[in-house]
N, C-alpha and C positions, 0 to 999 in steps of 0.2 A: 202534647208529647204523648207517645205511645205508652199505654199501661205495660209496666214489666211483667205482669202475669200473664199477658197475652202472647208472650214470647215462648214459653215453654210447650215442649211436646207433651201430649197427654196420651194415656192409654185407657182401655175400657175400665180399669180399676181406679182411675182417677189420674192424679198428677204424676208426671214422670219421675222415678227416683234416679237421681244422678248416679252414674257408675263411674269409678275412678279407673276402671280398665275394662276393656272389652272382653266379654265372656265367650266370644265366638272363636277367640285365637286357640288353636291347639296348644296344648302345654308343651309339646315337642318342639314347636316354632318359636318359643319364647326366647328371647335374646337377653332382655334386660329385666331386672327385678324392679317393677314400679314401685312396690311397697317400700323397698330400700331407697330408692331415689326420692320418694316423698319424705323419708326420714332425713335424708341428707339436707333437703330443702328446709325442713322445718327446725333442724338443728342450726343451719346457717342463718336462718331469720332470727334466732335468738342472740346472735353476737352482737356485742356492743359496737365493735368496729366493722360491722358487715359491709359498709359503704366502701371501705378500703379495698376489698376484693372484687368491686363490680366494675372495674375499669373496662373490662371486655364487653360486658352486657350493655353497658352505657354506650359505648363506641357502636355496638351493633344496632342499637335503637335509634340513634342519630342518622345511621345510614338508611334504616327502613323508613324513618320519617321523611328523610329527603326524597325518598322514591314516592312517598304519599303526596308530597307536594307537587309532584308532576301530574296527579291525576286531577284535572281541572274540571271538577264537577262536585255537587252538593252530595255529602255522605252522612245522612242524618243518624243513621245506626250502624256502629262499626263494633267488630268483636276482635278483642285481642287474646289469641289462643295461646295458652302456656305463658301467661303475661309475667310470671316472676313476681318481682315487687312493683311492677307497673312502670317500667323503664320507658316504655313507648309512650305512655300517658304523659310523661315529663316533657316530651319533644314536641307533642301535638297541641294545637290549639283551634278555636273556631275559625281561624284564619285559612286552616287546610280543608275546611267544609265540614268537619266532624262536630255533630251536635252532641252525640252521647255515645260513650265508649263502654262496652260490656267487657270485663276483665274476667277471666277464666284461668285456673291453675289447680294442679292436684294438691298443692300445698297450702292449707289453711293458714299456716304461719307467715306464709309469704304476704298472703292477702290481709292479714290483720296488721303487718308492718310495711304496708305499701306506701310508695312515694305519693307526694302531693302533686295534684294536677289541677290545671285551670279549667279542665273539661268536666262536664256532668259524667260520673262514672258509677257503675255498679259491679261489684265483685261477687263472683260466685265459684265455688269449688266443684270442679269436674275434670274429667279426663279428656284427652284429645281424640280418642278413637270412638267416642260414642257421645256426640253433643246433644245436649238436652233442649234443643230449640226446634221450633216448627220450620217446616219447609219454607224457603224462600224469604227468610227473615231480614237478612243484614244486606247493607249496600256494599260492605267491604269487610273482609277478614284479614287481619294482620297476625304475624307470629315472628318471634326472634328468640333464637337460642333455646329452642325447646323440643323441636321435632326430632333431633338426633338421638332422643331418648325414647322414642315411640316404637313400640314392637311392630306394629301393623300400619305402615305407612300408606299402602293403598287404601285401606279402609279410611284412614284419617282424611286423605284428600277427597275421597267420595262423600265423606260427611260435610267437609268444607263446602264442596260443590252444592250439596243439598240444601244447606242453610243459606246460601247466597242467593239474592234476587238475580233475575235474567239481566245481563250485562253488568253483574257485580264483579268485583276485583278482589283478587287474593294476592297480597303482597307478603313475603316472608323470607327469613334468613335462617340458615342452619349450618353447622359446621361441616366441612368437606372432609375427604378421605386424606388429604395431605396435612391435616391438623395434627399437631404433636409427633410429626414423624421422627424428630430427633429423640424423643423420650422413648417411643416405641421401638426403634432400632436399638438404642442402648440398652434397654431392659432385655430384648430378645439375645443380644449378643452376650451380654453377661449371664444370662440363664443358660445359654448353650455351653458356655465356657465352665461355669461352676457346677451345673447340675445335669449336663448331658442331654438337655431337652429344653423346649420351651412351651409356654402357655401364653394366651393373650391376656395381657395387663392393661392394654389401652383399648377402650370400646371401639368396635368397627364402625365406620363412618361411610357415608355414601359419596359417590363420585358424580360429577355433574351431568353426564350423559344418563345415568341411571335415573337421576332426579327428574330429567326432562321426560324420559319415557313413562315414569310413574304418573306425571302430570297429565301428559297426553292420554294414557291409558284410563285415567279417572274421568276424562271428559272435558278438561279445561281446553281452552282456545287461545289463540294468540299468545302461547307461552314464550316467555323471555327470560334468559338465565344469564347472570354474569357473576363474577366472582372478584373478591379483593383478598389480599393476603396481609395480615398484620404480624409483625415480628417483634416480640417483646424480649428484652434482655433481662437476665435473673443473675444473681450470684453464683448459684450452682443449681444442680438438679432438684435438691431438696426444697428450695423456694418454689421451683415450678410446681412441685406435688403439693405443696403448702397452700399455694395461691388456688390451685384446682380444687382442693378440698373446700378452701373458704368461698369458692364462687358455687358450691354443690355440684360441680362438674367431675367429681371423682368417679371411678369405674363402680358400676352396678350391675354387671353381668350376672347371669344365673349362676354360672359356674366360676368361681374366683379362686385361683390356686395361690395360697400365701407364698411369699418370697422370703427366703433366708436373709438374715442380716448381711453376710459377707457378699451375697449376690447384689445386694442393693448397693452396698459400697462399691462394688466393682462397677456396677452400671453407672454410677456418679463418676467414677474416673474415666470411663469409656465416653460418656457424653462430654466431659471436659476436654479430652483429647481429641475427639474428633469434630466437635462443633464449637469449642470454646475459642474465646478472644483473649489471648495472653495479655495484651497491651490494656485491654479494659478490665480484665480480671471478670469476665461474664460469660455467660452461655445463652444463645438464642433459643427462643420457643416460637414455632410458626402456628399460627391460626388462620386456616383458610376459611374463608366466608362465602357461603354459595347463596346468592340472592335470586329469589324466583319471583315472577309476575305471570299470573293466569287470569283468565277472564271465563265467566260463565256464558255460554252461548246465547245470543240474541240475533234476531234478523237484521238489526241495524249495523251489526259489525261487518267489515270488509270481507269478502268470500275469496279463498284461494282459487286460483285459475285451474282448469283441468290439466292433467299431466300431458305435456306436449304443446300446450296452447302458448302462443307468443303475443305479447300486445300489439295492436295494430300498428303503433309507431315504429317498433322494430322492423316489422315487415316492410313497411314503406321505406325504411332506410336500407334494408337488405335489397331491395328492388332498385333502389337508386345506385346503390354500390355495384350491383351486377351490370346495370346498363352502362356504367362508366368504364367497366372493364370487360 
């Protein structure tokens, strides 16, 4: 097995120091407070009933592992980027071709309270935008329920591409723009009504076509995107917010405007009246899951045809059709 010490990126001064956020991002472009999000995760990791809130992350990990099973090849060294408590590692085994899994997250609390796995794993604390590994290290990179908190997604994708071996595979999942739309709309309407204006209280999320463009621009080939939608029913809006906090998925935007008590109560009423089910006495909450697959370029991969080119078989069919008419 490859020595772990050979994986790290080094500098002239010695071993590379792991950075939890990229220093190259202009402060004016920051959307999320990564230090606050790390505190959210560390606090959640200490909860005695932390597993109660992890239903969404476990479901996402199952779906990511299902896509890994479709890659019929040996994957000796795999990276789990933004691993949380290691939900993907619970779903993988050596039957999936993975010999060793490197797990990384910004929260040391998550890594210390990680789930058990049958795989050989190694956990390290680092950020998603500056990976502390040498070029062309991993056969596959995985991520689930993490990248929607990254400030600089283009830089993150380029880092993933850098650490992948040629013909390496990147499989990930992140929440899409339609997630929590019921909560977002209810808060906006209540704030407009009670305060005469509104501020974002649900974090911005990416749309599918934007994700595809980012992956192509980063240099990935054979990009595939699909999405799934999970609707969970809760007793009221307050249980939605409570569970989001328990998942460490509560808002961590740079500029958070506090809401008045009566505005929150009004939002709960709007949520119930617009989306609630009176028979079941519940309200739905939608989570849109965007799944991405991309490959690092390699000469063995199929090449796209030149613009305007038509396969020979179709030309023959066209000639045959023309001769008959």
